[in-house]
C-alpha positions as CSV (number, residue, x, y, z in Angstrom):
1,X,98.1,140.0,61.6
2,X,95.5,142.2,61.7
3,X,94.0,143.1,65.4
4,X,91.4,140.9,66.9
5,X,87.9,141.1,65.8
6,X,85.1,143.2,67.5
7,X,83.3,139.8,68.9
8,X,81.1,141.8,70.9
9,X,79.7,142.4,67.9
10,X,79.8,138.9,65.7
11,X,76.5,137.9,66.2
12,X,74.3,140.6,65.8
13,X,76.3,141.6,62.8
14,X,75.4,138.6,60.2
15,X,72.0,138.5,62.1
16,X,71.6,142.5,60.3
17,X,73.7,140.8,57.4
18,X,72.8,137.5,56.4
19,X,69.5,137.2,59.1
20,X,68.2,134.8,57.3
21,X,71.2,132.2,56.3
22,X,71.5,129.4,58.7
23,X,73.6,129.9,62.0
24,X,73.1,125.9,63.6
25,X,71.7,123.2,61.7
26,X,70.8,120.6,64.0
27,X,69.2,117.4,62.7
28,X,66.1,118.7,60.7
29,X,65.9,122.0,62.2
30,X,68.0,125.1,61.0
31,X,68.1,128.9,63.3
32,X,69.7,131.7,61.1
33,X,71.5,134.1,62.6
34,X,68.4,136.6,63.2
35,X,67.1,133.8,65.8
36,X,70.0,133.3,67.1
37,X,71.1,136.5,67.8
38,X,67.1,137.1,69.5
39,X,67.9,133.6,71.7
40,X,71.6,134.7,72.6
41,X,68.9,138.3,73.7
42,X,66.7,136.7,75.7
43,X,69.7,134.8,78.1
44,X,72.1,138.6,78.2
45,X,68.4,139.5,79.9
46,X,67.5,135.9,82.5
47,X,71.3,135.9,83.4
48,X,71.7,135.7,87.0
49,X,72.3,139.3,88.6
50,X,76.1,139.3,89.3
51,X,77.1,135.6,88.9
52,X,78.0,133.4,86.8
53,X,75.8,131.0,84.3
54,X,76.6,127.2,84.4
55,X,75.6,125.5,81.4
56,X,75.8,121.9,81.8
57,X,74.0,120.7,78.4
58,X,74.5,119.3,74.9
59,X,75.1,121.3,72.0
60,X,72.2,122.4,70.5
61,X,71.1,126.1,69.2
62,X,70.3,127.1,72.5
63,X,73.2,126.0,74.1
64,X,75.1,128.0,71.4
65,X,73.1,131.0,71.8
66,X,74.3,131.0,76.0
67,X,78.0,131.5,74.7
68,X,77.7,134.1,72.6
69,X,75.2,135.7,74.8
70,X,78.8,135.9,77.3
71,X,81.1,136.7,74.7
72,X,78.6,139.9,73.6
73,X,78.3,141.5,77.1
74,X,80.0,141.6,80.3
75,X,78.9,138.3,81.8
76,X,80.4,135.1,83.2
77,X,79.2,131.3,81.4
78,X,80.8,128.4,83.7
79,X,80.9,125.0,80.6
80,X,80.6,121.9,82.1
81,X,80.5,118.7,80.6
82,X,76.3,116.5,80.9
83,X,78.6,114.0,81.3
84,X,81.1,114.5,84.0
85,X,80.9,112.8,86.9
86,X,78.4,113.7,89.7
87,X,80.4,114.5,92.4
88,X,82.9,116.1,90.1
89,X,80.0,118.6,88.7
90,X,78.6,119.4,92.2
91,X,82.4,120.8,92.8
92,X,83.4,122.7,89.8
93,X,79.1,123.8,90.4
94,X,80.2,125.2,94.0
95,X,83.7,126.9,92.6
96,X,82.5,128.6,90.3
97,X,80.2,130.3,92.3
98,X,77.1,130.4,90.0
99,X,73.8,131.5,90.7
100,X,72.1,129.7,87.8
101,X,72.6,126.3,86.3
102,X,70.8,125.9,82.9
103,X,70.4,122.5,81.1
104,X,68.7,120.4,78.8
105,X,65.4,118.0,79.1
106,X,67.6,114.8,79.7
107,X,70.0,116.2,82.8
108,X,67.1,118.5,84.4
109,X,65.8,116.3,87.4
110,X,69.4,114.9,88.5
111,X,71.0,118.3,88.7
112,X,67.5,119.7,90.7
113,X,68.1,117.2,93.1
114,X,72.2,116.7,93.6
115,X,72.7,120.7,93.1
116,X,72.3,123.5,95.8
117,X,72.0,126.1,93.3
118,X,68.6,126.9,91.0
119,X,68.0,125.0,87.5
120,X,66.3,125.5,84.9
121,X,65.8,124.9,81.6
122,X,68.0,126.3,78.4
123,X,65.0,126.3,76.2
124,X,63.0,128.7,79.0
125,X,66.4,130.6,79.3
126,X,66.3,131.5,75.2
127,X,63.0,131.2,74.4
128,X,61.3,134.7,75.5
129,X,61.9,136.3,73.4
130,X,63.6,134.1,70.3
131,X,60.9,134.4,68.2
132,X,60.5,138.4,68.4
133,X,61.4,139.8,65.2
134,X,62.5,143.1,67.2
135,X,64.7,141.7,69.3
136,X,67.9,141.1,66.6
137,X,67.7,144.9,66.0
138,X,68.3,145.2,69.9
139,X,71.7,143.8,69.1
140,X,74.1,143.1,72.1
141,X,73.0,144.6,75.7
142,X,76.8,146.2,76.3
143,X,79.8,146.7,74.1
144,X,81.6,145.1,76.5
145,X,82.8,141.5,76.4
146,X,82.6,138.7,78.8
147,X,84.1,136.0,79.8
148,X,84.1,131.5,79.2
149,X,84.6,128.8,82.1
150,X,86.3,125.8,81.1
151,X,87.5,123.3,83.2
152,X,90.7,121.2,82.5
153,X,91.0,117.8,81.2
154,X,91.4,116.7,85.0
155,X,93.5,113.6,83.5
156,X,96.3,113.1,86.2
157,X,94.2,115.2,88.9
158,X,91.0,117.4,89.4
159,X,90.1,119.6,87.3
160,X,90.6,123.5,87.4
161,X,87.9,126.2,86.0
162,X,90.2,128.4,83.7
163,X,88.9,131.5,82.3
164,X,89.5,132.4,79.1
165,X,88.5,136.2,78.8
166,X,86.5,136.8,75.0
167,X,89.3,138.6,73.9
168,X,91.8,135.5,74.1
169,X,89.1,133.3,72.5
170,X,88.8,135.8,70.0
171,X,92.3,135.9,69.6
172,X,92.7,132.2,68.8
173,X,90.1,132.2,66.1
174,X,91.6,135.0,64.8
175,X,94.9,133.1,64.4
176,X,93.0,129.8,63.2
177,X,91.5,132.0,60.4
178,X,94.3,133.5,58.7
179,X,96.5,129.7,58.8
180,X,93.2,127.7,57.4
181,X,91.1,127.4,54.2
182,X,88.3,129.3,53.6
183,X,85.6,127.3,55.5
184,X,82.1,126.8,54.3
185,X,80.7,125.2,57.5
186,X,82.6,123.8,61.0
187,X,81.1,120.1,62.4
188,X,80.8,120.4,66.4
189,X,82.5,117.7,66.4
190,X,83.2,117.9,70.4
191,X,81.1,119.3,73.1
192,X,81.1,123.0,74.0
193,X,83.0,122.1,77.9
194,X,85.3,120.8,75.4
195,X,88.0,124.0,74.3
196,X,88.2,122.7,71.0
197,X,84.5,122.6,70.4
198,X,84.2,126.0,72.3
199,X,86.5,127.5,69.4
200,X,84.5,125.5,66.7
201,X,81.6,128.1,68.1
202,X,83.6,130.9,67.9
203,X,85.5,130.2,64.9
204,X,82.2,130.2,62.5
205,X,80.8,132.9,63.9
206,X,84.1,134.5,63.3
207,X,83.6,133.1,59.7
208,X,79.5,134.3,59.3
209,X,79.6,130.4,58.4
210,X,77.6,127.5,60.0
211,X,77.6,125.3,62.9
212,X,76.6,121.1,62.2
213,X,75.6,119.4,65.9
214,X,75.6,116.3,65.0
215,X,73.3,114.0,66.9
216,X,76.1,112.1,68.6
217,X,79.9,112.4,68.1
218,X,81.0,109.2,67.4
219,X,82.2,108.1,63.8
220,X,78.7,107.1,62.9
221,X,76.6,110.4,64.0
222,X,79.9,112.6,62.5
223,X,79.3,111.2,59.1
224,X,76.2,111.1,59.2
225,X,75.5,114.8,60.0
226,X,78.3,115.7,57.0
227,X,76.1,114.1,54.7
228,X,72.6,115.1,55.7
229,X,73.7,118.9,56.2
230,X,75.0,118.2,52.8
231,X,71.8,116.9,51.4
232,X,70.2,120.4,53.1
233,X,72.8,122.7,50.8
234,X,75.3,123.3,53.9
235,X,78.7,122.5,53.5
236,X,80.7,120.9,56.0
237,X,84.3,122.2,55.8
238,X,85.9,122.0,58.9
239,X,86.1,119.7,62.1
240,X,88.2,119.1,64.5
241,X,88.6,115.7,66.4
242,X,90.3,114.3,69.0
243,X,92.7,110.8,67.6
244,X,90.1,108.3,68.4
245,X,87.5,109.8,66.9
246,X,90.0,110.2,63.4
247,X,90.7,105.8,63.7
248,X,86.7,104.9,64.4
249,X,86.0,107.6,61.0
250,X,88.4,105.8,59.4
251,X,87.7,102.2,60.4
252,X,84.4,103.1,59.2
253,X,84.9,104.5,56.0
254,X,87.6,101.5,55.1
255,X,88.5,102.5,51.4
256,X,85.9,104.9,51.0
257,X,87.5,108.8,50.3
258,X,86.1,112.0,52.9
259,X,83.5,113.8,51.8
260,X,83.8,115.7,49.1
261,X,83.8,119.0,50.8
262,X,86.3,118.4,53.5
263,X,89.5,120.9,53.3
264,X,90.8,121.1,56.9
265,X,90.4,118.3,59.7
266,X,91.9,119.5,63.1
267,X,93.6,117.1,65.3
268,X,94.5,117.2,69.1
269,X,93.5,116.8,72.3
270,X,96.3,114.9,73.5
271,X,99.0,112.6,71.9
272,X,98.4,112.0,68.0
273,X,100.5,108.6,66.7
274,X,102.3,109.5,63.2
275,X,100.9,106.2,61.9
276,X,97.1,107.8,62.2
277,X,98.5,110.4,61.1
278,X,99.6,108.3,57.8
279,X,96.9,106.4,57.7
280,X,94.6,109.0,57.3
281,X,96.7,110.7,54.3
282,X,97.0,107.9,52.0
283,X,92.8,107.5,52.8
284,X,92.3,110.8,51.5
285,X,91.6,113.3,54.7
286,X,93.3,116.3,54.9
287,X,94.2,116.6,58.7
288,X,96.0,119.0,60.1
289,X,97.9,117.8,63.4
290,X,98.2,120.0,66.4
291,X,99.0,121.2,69.8
292,X,98.0,123.4,72.5
293,X,95.6,123.7,75.8
294,X,92.6,124.6,77.7
295,X,94.6,127.2,78.9
296,X,95.2,128.7,76.0
297,X,92.2,129.2,74.2
298,X,92.5,125.2,72.2
299,X,95.3,125.4,69.8
300,X,98.5,126.9,69.1
301,X,100.2,125.1,66.7
302,X,99.4,123.6,63.3
303,X,101.0,121.3,60.6
304,X,99.7,121.9,57.4
305,X,98.8,119.3,55.2
306,X,101.0,119.3,52.9
307,X,103.8,118.6,55.8
308,X,102.4,116.1,57.4
309,X,103.2,113.0,55.5
310,X,107.4,114.1,55.9
311,X,107.2,115.2,59.7
312,X,104.0,112.8,61.3
313,X,106.1,113.6,64.2
314,X,104.7,116.6,64.3
315,X,102.4,119.3,65.8
316,X,103.5,121.7,63.7
317,X,104.9,125.2,63.9
318,X,103.5,128.3,66.1
319,X,100.5,130.2,64.7
320,X,100.4,133.7,64.3
321,X,100.5,135.9,68.2
322,X,102.1,132.5,69.4
323,X,105.7,132.1,71.0
324,X,107.0,128.8,72.0
325,X,110.0,127.7,73.8
326,X,111.3,124.5,74.8
327,X,112.6,125.3,78.1
328,X,114.4,123.7,82.0
329,X,112.0,122.3,83.3
330,X,113.5,123.0,86.5
331,X,113.8,126.6,85.7
332,X,111.3,128.9,85.7
333,X,113.0,131.8,84.6
334,X,115.5,129.5,81.6
335,X,115.9,130.4,78.2
336,X,115.6,128.2,75.1
337,X,117.0,125.2,74.8
338,X,118.7,124.6,71.7
339,X,116.5,123.0,68.7
340,X,116.2,119.5,69.4
341,X,116.9,119.3,73.2
342,X,113.7,118.4,74.9
343,X,112.2,120.5,77.7
344,X,109.0,121.8,78.9
345,X,107.3,123.3,76.0
346,X,105.7,127.7,77.2
347,X,104.1,129.4,75.3
348,X,102.9,133.3,75.1
349,X,100.6,135.3,72.9
350,X,97.0,136.8,72.9
351,X,95.2,133.3,73.4
352,X,96.7,132.7,76.8
353,X,94.2,132.6,79.9
354,X,93.4,134.6,82.5
355,X,94.4,132.5,85.3
356,X,92.3,129.6,87.9
357,X,89.5,130.7,89.0
358,X,89.7,131.0,92.9
359,X,93.1,129.3,92.2
360,X,95.5,132.0,93.2
361,X,98.4,129.9,94.1
362,X,98.0,127.2,91.0
363,X,97.7,130.7,88.3
364,X,100.9,131.8,89.5
365,X,102.9,128.5,89.0
366,X,101.7,128.3,85.4
367,X,101.6,132.2,84.7
368,X,104.4,133.8,85.1
369,X,104.8,137.3,85.3
370,X,106.1,137.7,81.9
371,X,103.3,136.1,80.6
372,X,105.0,132.6,79.3
373,X,102.6,130.3,80.2
374,X,104.2,126.8,81.7
375,X,102.8,124.1,79.6
376,X,103.9,121.1,81.5
377,X,104.3,119.3,78.2
378,X,107.7,117.8,77.3
379,X,108.9,118.4,74.3
380,X,111.7,120.0,71.6
381,X,112.0,121.8,68.7
382,X,113.5,121.5,65.6
383,X,115.4,123.8,63.6
384,X,112.7,124.9,61.7
385,X,110.5,125.3,64.2
386,X,108.2,122.3,63.9
387,X,107.4,120.6,67.5
388,X,107.3,117.1,68.8
389,X,105.0,117.1,72.0
390,X,106.9,114.1,74.7
391,X,104.6,113.8,77.2
392,X,103.4,115.3,80.0
393,X,106.2,116.4,82.6
394,X,104.2,114.1,85.6
395,X,103.4,111.3,83.4
396,X,107.3,110.1,82.6
397,X,108.3,107.1,83.9
398,X,111.2,106.6,85.9
399,X,112.3,103.2,85.3
400,X,115.4,102.3,86.3
401,X,117.0,105.7,86.3
402,X,115.7,105.8,82.4
403,X,112.9,108.1,81.3
404,X,110.1,106.4,79.6
405,X,107.3,109.0,78.2
406,X,104.1,107.4,78.0
407,X,103.0,108.5,74.8
408,X,105.6,107.7,73.6
409,X,104.8,104.0,74.0
410,X,101.3,104.5,73.1
411,X,102.3,105.8,69.6
412,X,104.3,102.5,69.2
413,X,101.4,100.1,70.1
414,X,98.8,102.1,68.6
415,X,100.4,100.7,65.2
416,X,99.8,97.1,66.2
417,X,97.2,95.9,63.8
418,X,95.3,94.2,66.7
419,X,95.1,97.7,68.6
420,X,91.8,99.4,68.6
421,X,93.1,101.9,72.0
422,X,95.8,101.5,74.4
423,X,96.8,103.7,77.6
424,X,100.4,103.0,79.1
425,X,100.7,104.0,83.0
426,X,104.0,103.3,85.5
427,X,103.4,100.7,88.2
428,X,105.9,100.0,90.9
429,X,108.6,98.0,90.7
430,X,110.7,96.6,93.5
431,X,114.2,95.9,91.3
432,X,113.3,99.3,88.9
433,X,111.4,101.2,90.8
434,X,108.2,102.0,88.0
435,X,108.1,99.5,84.7
436,X,105.5,100.6,82.0
437,X,103.2,98.4,82.1
438,X,99.7,99.1,78.9
439,X,96.3,98.6,78.9
440,X,95.1,97.8,75.6
441,X,91.6,97.5,73.7
442,X,91.4,95.0,70.6
443,X,90.2,95.9,67.6
444,X,87.2,94.6,66.8
445,X,87.4,90.5,65.5
446,X,90.8,90.1,66.8
447,X,92.6,88.8,69.6
448,X,95.0,90.7,71.8
449,X,98.7,88.4,71.9
450,X,100.4,89.9,74.8
451,X,103.8,88.2,74.0
452,X,103.4,89.4,70.4
453,X,103.1,92.3,71.3
454,X,106.0,92.7,73.4
455,X,107.8,91.7,70.5
456,X,106.3,94.2,68.6
457,X,107.1,97.3,71.1
458,X,110.5,95.4,71.2
459,X,111.5,95.6,67.3
460,X,110.2,99.6,68.1
461,X,111.4,101.0,71.5
462,X,114.3,100.7,73.7
463,X,113.8,97.2,75.7
464,X,113.9,99.7,79.1
465,X,110.6,101.2,77.1
466,X,108.9,97.6,76.6
467,X,106.0,97.0,78.9
468,X,106.3,94.4,81.6
469,X,102.5,93.5,81.3
470,X,99.8,93.8,78.6
471,X,96.5,93.9,80.1
472,X,93.3,93.7,78.0
473,X,90.3,95.8,78.9
474,X,86.6,96.2,77.0
475,X,87.1,100.1,77.4
476,X,89.8,103.0,77.8
477,X,89.0,105.2,80.3
478,X,88.6,108.9,78.8
479,X,87.6,112.2,79.5
480,X,84.2,113.2,78.0
481,X,86.3,114.9,75.8
482,X,88.1,112.1,74.3
483,X,91.6,112.5,76.6
484,X,93.2,109.8,78.0
485,X,92.3,109.2,82.3
486,X,95.7,108.0,82.9
487,X,94.8,108.2,87.2
488,X,92.1,106.0,86.6
489,X,94.8,103.3,84.8
490,X,96.4,102.3,88.1
491,X,93.2,100.6,89.1
492,X,92.5,98.3,85.8
493,X,96.2,97.2,85.9
494,X,95.3,95.6,89.9
495,X,92.4,94.6,89.3
496,X,94.1,92.2,87.0
497,X,97.5,92.0,89.3
């Protein structure tokens, strides 16, 4: 594969070569590459001296410009989700050492009241030079790339801040560009604080195609944005979804085919049900199951759509320049296990992160001196290199000496026609030690029969994997990026005891 693209010059090159072409489309507004370049130049010059900038804002042309400012200059940007809990935002801003927080109108007042750091409107950060026609001619103010810091999902504990150098992000973008169909436009279907959302902005810039920003990232918002962009002459060909987004899009579309412009639908962000992959393929969606982490700057494996019907259980093979192995979890220096053996998945490649900000101990535990990242995920790799992700090592439930992977149980229950969403958690049991309990959201207009769900599971799973209880709720707790917050399931179970 060719060398990593010169990320420092991407935006400025497009501003010079195709300055009047659309770079960001959001509703009725369109920003050209030249305008986006000027926005980035304004942000570079207003960065807090010697300190990171924290971005707590919804996706927009301004927030994408701030990302580009950090990519092309020796700056550090911390991207946080505006929907994160107040206590989490306070902790992450403090841990980041940010000297300034940039946000939008919806969050400015609340953030200013609770943070000890100056807060500015993102439009003020970028607008001063945005419309000066000579700004684009200057290009980036340095020839050295910076770092973007993204919180981990925090699904089983407090989030950490993962440092992603621009070189890692560029390597990820280059790997994906080499395996995906040619893009005509990307939909920003996930927030910039989600590493897959960040990856969308970077891949679009590398390819010089527009990013379309929907009003919302639910099914209606995504579909409306694709149709609206098409009416304005922008064909969205690529998007990246988490499982629950795709499931709800399929529900909304019913028997209608996907928009004709769609060429690739990356599917990841957590466990993927084989039933969902099969359903999407039958509906005509070109899904590409993936596996990745925040610490790898987005996905590191992909299963081509042409193979997905034969192996809907798989997240695919490693991308170019990615090394992947399953190892003995108890041995940090373990050699690769035999094909088909379950072990901890470990990854090495130029897209791997530079460590956790301010946490040398956690960095050393995750990232060995040989460059292999311990993912904490259990999986197996077959004879032809396809990976199957089993579950998080920390999530395993040991029931009477038997290992139960919650993700496996969730995948089985997700096939039931009455189940819209599901999470499984282990709870204490005096006889078995811990047993699985399923927390379920019913599909609209349907009712969940606990015994029927258990009988359904019993036909598909070993008896010790069948949930001992079924708890019905209105909403499964998920992160802003759509990941299941398993740590929040136990209180729901306890409240129904």
